[in-house]
A tleap script that builds the chain and sets N, CA, C and O, in Angstrom:
source leaprc.protein.ff14SB
mol = sequence {
  NMET SER VAL ALA VAL VAL ASN PRO PHE ALA
  ALA ASP THR VAL ASN VAL GLN ASP HIE GLY
  GLY ILE GLN LEU GLN LEU ALA VAL SER HIE
  VAL GLY VAL LEU VAL PHE GLN ASN ILE SER
  LYS ILE ASN SER PHE SER TRP ALA LYS ILE
  ARG LYS LEU CYS PHE LYS ARG LYS LYS PHE
  VAL ILE LYS MET HIE PRO ASP GLY VAL VAL
  CSER
}
set mol.1.N position { 86.940 79.511 79.256 }
set mol.1.CA position { 87.097 79.904 80.365 }
set mol.1.C position { 88.225 80.176 81.064 }
set mol.1.O position { 88.997 79.242 81.283 }
set mol.2.N position { 88.518 81.429 81.522 }
set mol.2.CA position { 89.903 81.848 81.038 }
set mol.2.C position { 89.429 81.806 83.309 }
set mol.2.O position { 88.609 81.798 84.227 }
set mol.3.N position { 91.321 81.793 82.658 }
set mol.3.CA position { 91.817 82.313 84.563 }
set mol.3.C position { 93.079 83.416 83.741 }
set mol.3.O position { 93.844 83.719 82.826 }
set mol.4.N position { 92.209 83.692 85.484 }
set mol.4.CA position { 93.966 85.496 85.531 }
set mol.4.C position { 94.375 84.148 87.054 }
set mol.4.O position { 94.187 83.063 87.602 }
set mol.5.N position { 95.114 85.583 86.969 }
set mol.5.CA position { 96.638 85.767 87.445 }
set mol.5.C position { 95.744 86.315 88.900 }
set mol.5.O position { 94.533 86.183 88.724 }
set mol.6.N position { 95.960 86.658 89.718 }
set mol.6.CA position { 95.789 87.232 91.105 }
set mol.6.C position { 96.679 87.736 91.535 }
set mol.6.O position { 96.876 87.078 92.556 }
set mol.7.N position { 97.553 88.621 91.486 }
set mol.7.CA position { 98.487 89.087 92.502 }
set mol.7.C position { 98.124 88.961 94.142 }
set mol.7.O position { 97.039 89.247 94.650 }
set mol.8.N position { 99.248 88.488 94.793 }
set mol.8.CA position { 98.426 88.327 96.625 }
set mol.8.C position { 99.466 89.006 97.323 }
set mol.8.O position { 99.681 88.794 98.517 }
set mol.9.N position { 99.987 89.645 96.777 }
set mol.9.CA position { 99.815 91.143 97.796 }
set mol.9.C position { 99.109 92.675 97.114 }
set mol.9.O position { 98.902 93.743 97.690 }
set mol.10.N position { 98.994 92.495 96.463 }
set mol.10.CA position { 97.493 93.633 96.149 }
set mol.10.C position { 98.649 94.602 95.390 }
set mol.10.O position { 99.643 94.458 96.102 }
set mol.11.N position { 98.853 95.137 94.747 }
set mol.11.CA position { 100.142 96.047 93.375 }
set mol.11.C position { 100.032 95.746 92.811 }
set mol.11.O position { 99.451 94.660 92.797 }
set mol.12.N position { 100.382 96.242 91.886 }
set mol.12.CA position { 99.788 96.205 89.980 }
set mol.12.C position { 101.982 95.604 90.263 }
set mol.12.O position { 102.645 95.371 91.274 }
set mol.13.N position { 102.211 95.602 89.205 }
set mol.13.CA position { 103.677 95.865 89.191 }
set mol.13.C position { 104.373 96.148 87.933 }
set mol.13.O position { 104.093 95.219 87.175 }
set mol.14.N position { 105.058 96.890 87.413 }
set mol.14.CA position { 105.879 97.571 86.401 }
set mol.14.C position { 107.964 96.618 86.107 }
set mol.14.O position { 109.038 96.425 86.675 }
set mol.15.N position { 107.404 96.446 85.150 }
set mol.15.CA position { 108.056 95.536 84.129 }
set mol.15.C position { 109.329 96.134 84.295 }
set mol.15.O position { 109.103 97.310 84.582 }
set mol.16.N position { 111.017 95.861 84.251 }
set mol.16.CA position { 112.440 96.568 84.425 }
set mol.16.C position { 113.199 95.390 84.318 }
set mol.16.O position { 113.024 94.171 84.317 }
set mol.17.N position { 114.003 96.115 84.239 }
set mol.17.CA position { 115.430 95.714 84.499 }
set mol.17.C position { 116.614 95.425 85.303 }
set mol.17.O position { 117.465 96.309 85.207 }
set mol.18.N position { 116.825 94.755 85.829 }
set mol.18.CA position { 118.698 95.084 86.421 }
set mol.18.C position { 119.980 94.971 85.237 }
set mol.18.O position { 120.110 94.409 84.149 }
set mol.19.N position { 120.817 95.832 86.106 }
set mol.19.CA position { 121.880 95.146 85.988 }
set mol.19.C position { 122.780 94.687 84.868 }
set mol.19.O position { 123.722 95.094 84.189 }
set mol.20.N position { 121.703 93.215 85.086 }
set mol.20.CA position { 122.765 92.566 84.125 }
set mol.20.C position { 122.485 92.020 83.040 }
set mol.20.O position { 123.158 91.258 82.346 }
set mol.21.N position { 120.544 92.796 82.776 }
set mol.21.CA position { 119.881 92.451 81.661 }
set mol.21.C position { 118.441 91.852 81.953 }
set mol.21.O position { 117.554 92.029 81.118 }
set mol.22.N position { 118.190 91.149 83.119 }
set mol.22.CA position { 116.901 90.335 84.088 }
set mol.22.C position { 116.407 90.968 84.148 }
set mol.22.O position { 116.490 91.939 84.900 }
set mol.23.N position { 115.332 90.615 83.058 }
set mol.23.CA position { 114.198 91.039 82.998 }
set mol.23.C position { 113.214 91.271 85.370 }
set mol.23.O position { 112.847 90.161 85.756 }
set mol.24.N position { 113.073 91.886 85.953 }
set mol.24.CA position { 112.437 91.971 87.324 }
set mol.24.C position { 110.821 92.506 86.797 }
set mol.24.O position { 110.668 93.137 85.751 }
set mol.25.N position { 109.730 92.145 87.681 }
set mol.25.CA position { 108.922 93.716 88.277 }
set mol.25.C position { 108.771 94.473 89.286 }
set mol.25.O position { 108.606 93.917 90.371 }
set mol.26.N position { 108.783 95.878 89.226 }
set mol.26.CA position { 108.916 95.531 91.352 }
set mol.26.C position { 107.288 96.223 91.060 }
set mol.26.O position { 106.500 96.440 90.140 }
set mol.27.N position { 107.480 96.432 93.032 }
set mol.27.CA position { 105.485 96.304 93.210 }
set mol.27.C position { 105.541 97.600 94.858 }
set mol.27.O position { 106.015 97.778 95.980 }
set mol.28.N position { 104.844 98.030 94.027 }
set mol.28.CA position { 104.986 99.509 95.954 }
set mol.28.C position { 103.478 98.853 95.906 }
set mol.28.O position { 102.638 98.761 95.012 }
set mol.29.N position { 103.543 98.280 97.807 }
set mol.29.CA position { 102.925 98.238 98.441 }
set mol.29.C position { 102.413 98.814 99.469 }
set mol.29.O position { 102.697 99.972 99.778 }
set mol.30.N position { 101.555 98.035 100.152 }
set mol.30.CA position { 101.497 98.878 102.340 }
set mol.30.C position { 103.235 98.565 103.217 }
set mol.30.O position { 103.848 99.122 104.127 }
set mol.31.N position { 103.504 97.285 102.244 }
set mol.31.CA position { 104.497 96.585 102.812 }
set mol.31.C position { 105.893 97.372 102.433 }
set mol.31.O position { 106.751 97.537 103.300 }
set mol.32.N position { 106.029 97.740 101.392 }
set mol.32.CA position { 107.725 98.498 101.152 }
set mol.32.C position { 107.336 98.001 99.972 }
set mol.32.O position { 106.159 97.722 99.745 }
set mol.33.N position { 108.674 97.785 98.772 }
set mol.33.CA position { 108.726 98.001 98.101 }
set mol.33.C position { 109.281 96.456 97.813 }
set mol.33.O position { 110.181 95.982 98.506 }
set mol.34.N position { 108.675 95.735 96.752 }
set mol.34.CA position { 109.233 93.585 96.546 }
set mol.34.C position { 109.079 94.164 95.281 }
set mol.34.O position { 108.707 95.250 94.836 }
set mol.35.N position { 109.790 92.287 94.512 }
set mol.35.CA position { 110.908 92.559 93.672 }
set mol.35.C position { 110.301 91.590 93.867 }
set mol.35.O position { 110.131 90.903 94.874 }
set mol.36.N position { 109.662 91.471 91.995 }
set mol.36.CA position { 109.449 90.305 91.361 }
set mol.36.C position { 110.111 89.233 90.243 }
set mol.36.O position { 110.311 89.929 89.247 }
set mol.37.N position { 110.597 87.677 89.919 }
set mol.37.CA position { 111.237 87.501 88.658 }
set mol.37.C position { 109.926 86.453 89.064 }
set mol.37.O position { 109.626 85.837 90.087 }
set mol.38.N position { 109.274 86.604 87.608 }
set mol.38.CA position { 108.123 86.036 86.433 }
set mol.38.C position { 107.681 85.961 88.181 }
set mol.38.O position { 108.362 86.557 89.016 }
set mol.39.N position { 106.756 85.344 88.468 }
set mol.39.CA position { 105.410 85.906 89.763 }
set mol.39.C position { 105.935 84.858 91.018 }
set mol.39.O position { 105.267 84.003 91.600 }
set mol.40.N position { 107.407 85.244 91.229 }
set mol.40.CA position { 108.482 84.603 92.334 }
set mol.40.C position { 108.065 85.783 93.053 }
set mol.40.O position { 107.167 86.500 92.612 }
set mol.41.N position { 108.936 86.131 94.621 }
set mol.41.CA position { 109.013 87.932 95.563 }
set mol.41.C position { 110.591 86.962 95.632 }
set mol.41.O position { 111.022 86.125 96.425 }
set mol.42.N position { 111.081 87.531 94.476 }
set mol.42.CA position { 112.528 87.361 95.047 }
set mol.42.C position { 114.020 88.511 95.856 }
set mol.42.O position { 115.248 88.510 95.772 }
set mol.43.N position { 112.581 89.664 96.864 }
set mol.43.CA position { 113.664 90.769 97.537 }
set mol.43.C position { 112.461 91.547 98.115 }
set mol.43.O position { 111.610 91.787 97.259 }
set mol.44.N position { 112.105 92.118 99.676 }
set mol.44.CA position { 111.673 93.324 99.636 }
set mol.44.C position { 111.912 93.985 100.608 }
set mol.44.O position { 112.002 93.441 101.708 }
set mol.45.N position { 112.081 95.365 100.443 }
set mol.45.CA position { 112.215 95.868 100.641 }
set mol.45.C position { 111.316 97.491 102.095 }
set mol.45.O position { 110.801 98.607 102.159 }
set mol.46.N position { 111.689 96.514 102.725 }
set mol.46.CA position { 110.787 97.422 103.817 }
set mol.46.C position { 110.042 98.871 104.704 }
set mol.46.O position { 109.810 98.793 105.910 }
set mol.47.N position { 109.876 99.549 104.271 }
set mol.47.CA position { 109.680 101.106 104.226 }
set mol.47.C position { 110.250 101.710 105.442 }
set mol.47.O position { 110.526 102.903 105.316 }
set mol.48.N position { 110.632 100.872 107.251 }
set mol.48.CA position { 111.143 101.544 108.330 }
set mol.48.C position { 112.595 101.266 107.979 }
set mol.48.O position { 113.428 101.811 108.704 }
set mol.49.N position { 113.352 99.942 106.242 }
set mol.49.CA position { 114.581 100.260 106.521 }
set mol.49.C position { 115.125 100.912 105.827 }
set mol.49.O position { 116.318 101.218 105.832 }
set mol.50.N position { 113.496 101.498 104.448 }
set mol.50.CA position { 113.871 101.953 103.517 }
set mol.50.C position { 114.602 103.526 103.207 }
set mol.50.O position { 113.711 104.248 102.761 }
set mol.51.N position { 115.764 104.192 103.286 }
set mol.51.CA position { 115.815 105.585 103.936 }
set mol.51.C position { 115.800 107.215 102.009 }
set mol.51.O position { 116.045 108.416 101.891 }
set mol.52.N position { 115.562 106.597 101.498 }
set mol.52.CA position { 115.484 107.431 100.286 }
set mol.52.C position { 115.484 106.514 99.379 }
set mol.52.O position { 116.317 105.612 99.458 }
set mol.53.N position { 114.502 106.550 98.268 }
set mol.53.CA position { 114.668 106.221 96.817 }
set mol.53.C position { 114.829 107.478 95.499 }
set mol.53.O position { 114.310 108.591 95.575 }
set mol.54.N position { 115.510 107.075 94.542 }
set mol.54.CA position { 116.221 107.679 93.866 }
set mol.54.C position { 115.391 107.215 93.110 }
set mol.54.O position { 114.625 106.344 93.522 }
set mol.55.N position { 115.320 107.743 91.625 }
set mol.55.CA position { 115.508 107.735 90.483 }
set mol.55.C position { 115.507 108.995 89.121 }
set mol.55.O position { 114.719 109.663 88.451 }
set mol.56.N position { 116.589 108.808 89.250 }
set mol.56.CA position { 117.397 109.850 87.916 }
set mol.56.C position { 117.556 109.110 86.782 }
set mol.56.O position { 118.185 108.055 86.852 }
set mol.57.N position { 116.829 109.698 85.160 }
set mol.57.CA position { 117.233 109.556 83.099 }
set mol.57.C position { 116.168 107.335 83.376 }
set mol.57.O position { 114.991 106.980 83.308 }
set mol.58.N position { 117.279 106.697 83.614 }
set mol.58.CA position { 116.912 105.739 83.485 }
set mol.58.C position { 116.649 104.437 84.735 }
set mol.58.O position { 115.906 103.473 84.917 }
set mol.59.N position { 117.535 104.988 85.257 }
set mol.59.CA position { 118.371 104.399 87.271 }
set mol.59.C position { 117.384 104.960 87.873 }
set mol.59.O position { 116.892 106.088 87.913 }
set mol.60.N position { 116.985 102.883 88.826 }
set mol.60.CA position { 116.379 103.922 89.720 }
set mol.60.C position { 117.357 102.888 91.106 }
set mol.60.O position { 118.264 102.072 90.939 }
set mol.61.N position { 116.768 103.315 92.269 }
set mol.61.CA position { 117.947 103.679 92.958 }
set mol.61.C position { 116.924 103.007 94.772 }
set mol.61.O position { 115.882 103.592 95.068 }
set mol.62.N position { 117.345 102.065 95.517 }
set mol.62.CA position { 116.898 101.867 96.823 }
set mol.62.C position { 118.089 102.438 97.540 }
set mol.62.O position { 119.122 101.823 97.277 }
set mol.63.N position { 118.255 103.617 98.516 }
set mol.63.CA position { 118.970 103.645 99.424 }
set mol.63.C position { 119.051 103.513 100.654 }
set mol.63.O position { 118.815 104.610 101.160 }
set mol.64.N position { 119.360 102.392 101.780 }
set mol.64.CA position { 118.617 101.934 102.995 }
set mol.64.C position { 118.896 102.363 103.795 }
set mol.64.O position { 118.986 103.581 103.641 }
set mol.65.N position { 119.270 101.836 105.288 }
set mol.65.CA position { 119.116 102.711 106.480 }
set mol.65.C position { 121.288 101.595 106.432 }
set mol.65.O position { 121.698 100.855 105.538 }
set mol.66.N position { 121.873 101.926 107.473 }
set mol.66.CA position { 122.719 100.969 108.063 }
set mol.66.C position { 121.878 100.138 108.927 }
set mol.66.O position { 120.809 100.435 109.460 }
set mol.67.N position { 122.774 98.672 108.988 }
set mol.67.CA position { 122.217 98.311 109.733 }
set mol.67.C position { 121.926 98.175 110.886 }
set mol.67.O position { 123.022 98.186 111.448 }
set mol.68.N position { 120.733 97.981 112.066 }
set mol.68.CA position { 120.712 98.691 113.210 }
set mol.68.C position { 119.815 100.035 113.580 }
set mol.68.O position { 119.427 100.430 114.680 }
set mol.69.N position { 119.661 100.504 112.464 }
set mol.69.CA position { 120.247 102.117 112.604 }
set mol.69.C position { 118.648 102.537 111.469 }
set mol.69.O position { 118.653 102.699 110.249 }
set mol.70.N position { 117.321 102.618 112.523 }
set mol.70.CA position { 116.413 102.732 111.603 }
set mol.70.C position { 115.018 104.057 112.828 }
set mol.70.O position { 114.408 104.114 113.895 }
set mol.71.N position { 115.305 104.810 111.529 }
set mol.71.CA position { 115.338 106.320 112.046 }
set mol.71.C position { 113.384 106.068 112.180 }
set mol.71.O position { 112.669 106.987 112.578 }
savepdb mol mol.pdb
quit
């Protein structure tokens, strides 16, 4: 019998590295962009707070609204 790991956030993850070389996983879901390290969620970015998503060459950037300013 094999056991499968089920993602509780119902989103596929993509393997990435941060600027320090640490292996992370990114997932896009109905709540926003989620960041995992191993199987633990370490951060999340709500769609309401995201101003812009940028991907240029191998760099992915999430630009956020300033605190208190949400359109």
